[in-house]
C-alpha atoms as a printed R data frame, in Angstrom:
    type eleno elety resid chain resno       x       y       z
1   ATOM     1    CA   MET     A     1  91.992  92.463  81.893
2   ATOM     2    CA   VAL     A     2  92.864  94.655  84.902
3   ATOM     3    CA   GLU     A     3  91.076  97.795  83.455
4   ATOM     4    CA   ALA     A     4  88.025  95.679  82.778
5   ATOM     5    CA   VAL     A     5  88.032  94.491  86.494
6   ATOM     6    CA   ILE     A     6  88.449  98.060  87.760
7   ATOM     7    CA   ALA     A     7  85.508  99.181  85.571
8   ATOM     8    CA   GLY     A     8  83.437  96.589  87.318
9   ATOM     9    CA   GLU     A     9  83.344  93.565  85.133
10  ATOM    10    CA   ALA     A    10  83.467  90.188  86.508
11  ATOM    11    CA   PRO     A    11  86.857  88.572  86.867
12  ATOM    12    CA   GLU     A    12  86.188  85.642  84.874
13  ATOM    13    CA   ALA     A    13  84.917  87.803  82.064
14  ATOM    14    CA   ALA     A    14  87.701  89.951  82.230
15  ATOM    15    CA   ALA     A    15  90.123  86.905  82.006
16  ATOM    16    CA   ALA     A    16  88.324  85.728  78.973
17  ATOM    17    CA   ARG     A    17  89.253  88.917  77.134
18  ATOM    18    CA   GLY     A    18  92.595  88.164  77.002
19  ATOM    19    CA   GLY     A    19  91.936  85.289  74.621
20  ATOM    20    CA   GLY     A    20  93.306  81.760  74.779
21  ATOM    21    CA   THR     A    21  92.867  79.626  77.775
22  ATOM    22    CA   VAL     A    22  91.972  81.294  81.132
23  ATOM    23    CA   GLU     A    23  93.976  79.939  83.838
24  ATOM    24    CA   ALA     A    24  92.399  79.418  87.318
25  ATOM    25    CA   GLU     A    25  95.474  81.408  88.901
26  ATOM    26    CA   THR     A    26  94.752  84.387  86.650
27  ATOM    27    CA   VAL     A    27  90.998  84.272  87.760
28  ATOM    28    CA   ALA     A    28  92.022  84.223  91.430
29  ATOM    29    CA   VAL     A    29  94.407  87.105  91.029
30  ATOM    30    CA   LEU     A    30  91.592  89.150  89.225
31  ATOM    31    CA   ARG     A    31  89.151  88.229  91.937
32  ATOM    32    CA   GLN     A    32  91.562  89.585  94.597
33  ATOM    33    CA   LEU     A    33  92.070  92.756  92.766
34  ATOM    34    CA   ALA     A    34  88.274  93.209  92.512
35  ATOM    35    CA   ALA     A    35  87.937  92.765  96.206
36  ATOM    36    CA   ILE     A    36  90.759  95.044  96.932
37  ATOM    37    CA   ASP     A    37  89.216  97.792  94.495
38  ATOM    38    CA   ARG     A    38  85.836  97.376  96.319
39  ATOM    39    CA   MET     A    39  87.483  97.943  99.765
40  ATOM    40    CA   LEU     A    40  89.368 100.917  98.372
41  ATOM    41    CA   LEU     A    41  86.082 102.552  97.200
42  ATOM    42    CA   GLU     A    42  84.473 102.433 100.632
43  ATOM    43    CA   ASP     A    43  84.817 105.085 103.249
44  ATOM    44    CA   ASN     A    44  85.858 103.569 106.445
45  ATOM    45    CA   GLU     A    45  87.980 106.330 107.783
46  ATOM    46    CA   LEU     A    46  85.291 108.926 108.783
47  ATOM    47    CA   PRO     A    47  83.045 106.223 110.406
48  ATOM    48    CA   ALA     A    48  86.088 105.127 112.344
49  ATOM    49    CA   ILE     A    49  87.100 108.601 113.474
50  ATOM    50    CA   LEU     A    50  83.574 109.189 114.635
51  ATOM    51    CA   ARG     A    51  83.627 105.894 116.536
52  ATOM    52    CA   ALA     A    52  86.921 106.848 118.117
53  ATOM    53    CA   LEU     A    53  85.589 110.262 119.191
54  ATOM    54    CA   ASP     A    54  82.630 108.657 120.617
55  ATOM    55    CA   GLY     A    55  84.962 106.497 122.801
56  ATOM    56    CA   ARG     A    56  83.919 103.172 120.929
57  ATOM    57    CA   TYR     A    57  85.796 100.238 119.911
58  ATOM    58    CA   ILE     A    58  87.704 100.290 116.624
59  ATOM    59    CA   ARG     A    59  88.803  96.944 114.980
60  ATOM    60    CA   PRO     A    60  92.438  96.209 115.129
61  ATOM    61    CA   ALA     A    61  94.362  95.697 111.718
62  ATOM    62    CA   PRO     A    62  97.972  95.044 110.904
63  ATOM    63    CA   GLY     A    63  99.966  98.028 110.071
64  ATOM    64    CA   GLY     A    64 102.249  98.322 106.746
65  ATOM    65    CA   ASP     A    65 102.213  98.852 103.188
66  ATOM    66    CA   LEU     A    66  99.203  98.076 101.051
67  ATOM    67    CA   LEU     A    67 101.176  96.492  98.164
68  ATOM    68    CA   ARG     A    68 102.970  94.189 100.526
69  ATOM    69    CA   THR     A    69 100.217  93.534 103.093
70  ATOM    70    CA   PRO     A    70  96.856  93.733 101.384
71  ATOM    71    CA   ALA     A    71  95.285  92.492 104.840
72  ATOM    72    CA   ILE     A    72  95.391  96.115 106.104
73  ATOM    73    CA   LEU     A    73  92.411  96.753 104.098
74  ATOM    74    CA   PRO     A    74  89.856  97.909 104.787
75  ATOM    75    CA   THR     A    75  91.376 101.132 105.990
76  ATOM    76    CA   GLY     A    76  89.983 102.986 109.043
77  ATOM    77    CA   ARG     A    77  90.994 100.342 111.607
78  ATOM    78    CA   ASN     A    78  93.184 100.685 114.707
79  ATOM    79    CA   LEU     A    79  96.825  99.604 114.125
80  ATOM    80    CA   HIS     A    80  97.736  96.915 116.555
81  ATOM    81    CA   GLY     A    81 101.423  96.738 115.995
82  ATOM    82    CA   PHE     A    82 104.165  96.016 113.677
83  ATOM    83    CA   ASP     A    83 105.709  92.881 112.369
84  ATOM    84    CA   PRO     A    84 109.253  92.836 113.885
85  ATOM    85    CA   PHE     A    85 110.468  90.926 110.848
86  ATOM    86    CA   ARG     A    86 109.601  93.878 108.643
87  ATOM    87    CA   MET     A    87 111.510  96.361 110.751
88  ATOM    88    CA   PRO     A    88 114.837  97.189 109.458
89  ATOM    89    CA   SER     A    89 117.648  95.358 111.264
90  ATOM    90    CA   ALA     A    90 120.431  97.140 113.331
91  ATOM    91    CA   PHE     A    91 122.894  96.459 110.340
92  ATOM    92    CA   ALA     A    92 120.250  98.202 107.904
93  ATOM    93    CA   VAL     A    93 120.002 101.288 110.046
94  ATOM    94    CA   GLU     A    94 123.687 101.647 110.490
95  ATOM    95    CA   ASP     A    95 124.165 101.043 106.841
96  ATOM    96    CA   GLY     A    96 121.523 103.586 105.823
97  ATOM    97    CA   ALA     A    97 123.117 106.211 108.139
98  ATOM    98    CA   GLN     A    98 126.471 105.542 106.368
99  ATOM    99    CA   GLN     A    99 125.021 106.052 102.978
100 ATOM   100    CA   ALA     A   100 123.194 109.275 104.061
101 ATOM   101    CA   ALA     A   101 126.443 110.572 105.284
102 ATOM   102    CA   ARG     A   102 128.132 109.845 102.044
103 ATOM   103    CA   LEU     A   103 125.562 111.444 100.063
104 ATOM   104    CA   LEU     A   104 125.569 114.563 102.502
105 ATOM   105    CA   ALA     A   105 129.484 114.590 102.014
106 ATOM   106    CA   ARG     A   106 129.120 114.602  98.140
107 ATOM   107    CA   ARG     A   107 126.477 117.201  98.207
108 ATOM   108    CA   GLY     A   108 128.883 119.778  99.923
109 ATOM   109    CA   GLY     A   109 128.362 119.525 103.571
110 ATOM   110    CA   GLY     A   110 124.806 118.905 104.055
111 ATOM   111    CA   GLN     A   111 122.780 121.065 101.707
112 ATOM   112    CA   LEU     A   112 120.337 118.754 100.143
113 ATOM   113    CA   PHE     A   113 117.980 121.436  99.123
114 ATOM   114    CA   SER     A   114 118.887 124.777  97.529
């Protein structure tokens, strides 16, 4: 079904390929996938760079990972900030530092690459 949607087939027709009953939730997910695919195919980066170099306004967008936040599409927009709830906590930063130190100690004093 996913390959059919990416190839340009309508989400409803792609869902029917699977056989059996087509659930509305499946069609909704395939519609969202088709919309994301269309946005990824558009070149928004170069026009945005040209607008910025011309000193013109660039629409804002949330920052983040495409898989976690599909709202970042289309690309080529100005990042307006980060969600503080997605930033690592102080505990996570400290724990990551401790784990990195343990890894370096196991690797013989800090040589990760030979």
